[in-house]
C-alpha positions as CSV (number, residue, x, y, z in Angstrom):
1,M,84.8,-26.5,15.0
2,K,80.8,-25.5,15.5
3,T,81.6,-21.9,15.9
4,T,83.7,-21.3,13.3
5,C,80.8,-22.9,10.8
6,H,78.2,-21.5,12.4
7,I,80.2,-17.7,12.2
8,A,80.8,-18.7,8.4
9,Y,77.1,-20.1,8.2
10,S,76.0,-16.1,9.2
11,L,78.7,-14.0,6.7
12,L,77.3,-16.2,4.1
13,K,73.2,-16.0,5.1
14,S,74.1,-11.9,5.4
15,K,75.5,-11.6,2.3
16,V,72.7,-13.6,0.4
17,S,70.1,-11.3,1.9
18,L,72.1,-8.3,1.4
19,I,72.1,-9.1,-2.1
20,L,68.2,-10.3,-2.3
21,F,68.0,-6.5,-0.3
22,T,69.8,-4.6,-3.3
23,S,68.1,-6.4,-5.9
24,F,64.7,-5.7,-4.4
25,L,65.9,-2.1,-4.1
26,L,67.1,-1.8,-7.9
27,S,63.5,-3.3,-9.0
28,C,61.1,-0.8,-7.3
29,N,63.8,1.7,-8.5
30,R,61.5,2.4,-11.9
31,T,61.6,5.9,-12.3
32,K,58.5,6.2,-14.9
33,D,56.4,3.4,-16.6
34,F,57.1,2.7,-20.8
35,T,55.2,5.8,-22.7
36,V,54.1,6.0,-25.9
37,L,57.4,8.2,-26.4
38,D,59.4,5.7,-24.7
39,A,58.0,2.9,-27.8
40,L,58.6,5.7,-30.5
41,I,62.1,5.2,-29.1
42,N,62.5,1.9,-28.4
43,N,61.6,1.6,-32.3
44,G,64.1,4.0,-34.3
45,A,62.3,7.6,-33.6
46,K,65.2,10.2,-33.7
47,I,62.6,12.4,-31.2
48,D,63.5,14.5,-27.8
49,P,62.5,12.9,-24.5
50,N,61.4,16.2,-23.7
51,F,59.0,16.4,-27.1
52,S,56.0,18.3,-27.4
53,G,53.5,17.6,-30.4
54,F,51.6,15.1,-30.9
55,I,52.0,11.7,-31.9
56,V,49.6,9.5,-33.7
57,L,48.9,6.0,-33.3
58,I,47.5,4.6,-36.9
59,P,46.6,0.8,-36.7
60,N,48.3,-1.5,-40.0
61,L,44.1,-3.0,-39.9
62,G,41.4,-1.2,-39.2
63,C,38.3,1.0,-39.0
64,S,39.4,1.8,-43.3
65,K,37.7,5.0,-42.8
66,C,40.0,6.0,-39.7
67,V,43.1,4.4,-41.2
68,S,42.7,6.6,-45.2
69,Y,42.3,9.6,-42.8
70,G,45.0,9.3,-40.9
71,I,47.2,8.1,-43.8
72,N,46.5,11.4,-45.6
73,F,47.0,13.4,-42.6
74,S,50.3,11.7,-42.5
75,K,51.3,12.4,-45.6
76,K,50.3,15.9,-45.4
77,N,52.3,16.4,-42.6
78,I,55.4,14.2,-42.9
79,N,57.8,16.8,-42.5
80,N,56.0,18.6,-40.1
81,K,58.5,18.0,-36.5
82,N,55.5,18.7,-33.9
83,I,54.3,15.2,-34.7
84,Y,54.9,12.1,-35.1
85,F,52.9,9.0,-36.7
86,F,53.4,6.1,-35.3
87,V,52.1,2.6,-37.4
88,T,50.9,-0.5,-35.7
89,S,50.6,-4.1,-36.6
90,D,49.6,-8.0,-35.3
91,F,50.9,-8.9,-38.9
92,D,53.5,-7.2,-41.0
93,F,53.4,-3.7,-42.8
94,K,52.8,-4.5,-46.4
95,K,49.3,-3.4,-46.9
96,T,50.3,-0.3,-45.5
97,R,53.6,0.5,-46.5
98,A,52.5,0.4,-49.9
99,N,50.5,3.6,-49.2
100,F,53.5,5.4,-48.8
101,S,56.9,6.5,-51.1
102,D,60.1,5.3,-50.4
103,K,60.6,9.3,-49.6
104,E,57.7,9.3,-47.0
105,V,59.0,6.0,-45.2
106,S,62.4,7.2,-45.1
107,S,61.1,10.0,-43.1
108,S,62.2,10.8,-39.5
109,N,58.0,10.8,-38.4
110,L,56.8,7.8,-39.6
111,I,57.7,4.9,-37.6
112,F,57.1,1.6,-37.6
113,D,56.5,-0.4,-34.8
114,R,58.4,-3.7,-35.6
115,K,59.0,-4.5,-32.0
116,M,55.2,-4.4,-31.3
117,D,55.9,-2.2,-28.9
118,T,52.0,-1.1,-28.8
119,K,50.9,-4.3,-28.0
120,K,52.6,-5.1,-25.3
121,M,51.3,-1.7,-23.7
122,E,47.5,-2.9,-24.1
123,L,47.2,0.2,-27.3
124,R,45.8,-1.5,-30.3
125,S,42.7,-0.5,-31.0
126,L,40.6,-0.4,-34.4
127,Y,40.9,3.3,-34.7
128,L,43.2,6.5,-34.7
129,I,44.7,7.1,-31.0
130,I,45.8,10.7,-30.4
131,F,48.5,12.0,-27.4
132,K,49.2,15.1,-27.2
133,L,52.9,15.8,-25.5
134,K,54.3,18.5,-23.3
135,D,57.7,18.5,-22.4
136,G,57.6,14.4,-22.9
137,N,54.6,13.8,-21.2
138,V,51.5,12.7,-22.4
139,L,48.6,15.4,-21.7
140,S,46.3,13.5,-23.1
141,K,44.6,10.5,-25.3
142,E,42.1,10.3,-27.3
143,I,40.5,7.6,-29.1
144,L,38.8,8.4,-32.4
145,D,36.0,7.3,-34.3
146,P,34.4,7.2,-37.7
147,E,32.5,10.1,-36.4
148,N,34.7,12.0,-35.1
149,V,38.1,11.3,-36.7
150,L,38.3,13.8,-39.3
151,S,37.0,16.7,-37.0
152,T,39.8,16.1,-34.6
153,L,42.4,15.6,-37.5
154,E,41.2,19.4,-38.8
155,K,41.5,20.8,-35.1
156,I,45.1,19.2,-35.2
157,Q,46.3,20.5,-38.3
158,H,45.4,23.6,-37.1
159,Q,47.6,23.7,-33.6
160,I,50.8,22.0,-35.7
């Protein structure tokens, strides 16, 4: 009797160990970190995972000069497929939404971060953040302040 119980216990113990070990391996099998591109897709953007171009994060609240330049820049490039505009907010989007027409809001490259992914990723800023991507990989990230926002947006305009 003792032998049968010991064998059953050993089998159960090995199955539990196997399940725990498999769970550990699966949890370590992440191929990449959650990126700003993933956040766009998670918020409904129809964007190629191998996108090459720019993503501009526009804060709903922040440096009013920077936000204003970002909104104007997005309106000018609302149908340009080489750039996406990602509006972030801790509250609601009413203030920023009021700056866009219904047609602009329905544009495929203007995305509102309704799932608050940028907050989870600690990408919130008072200023615009520009990401340059190639084949879905982030090549650079630049935070624009009032001193460089206009000149940087002008440089990007020539690249898209």
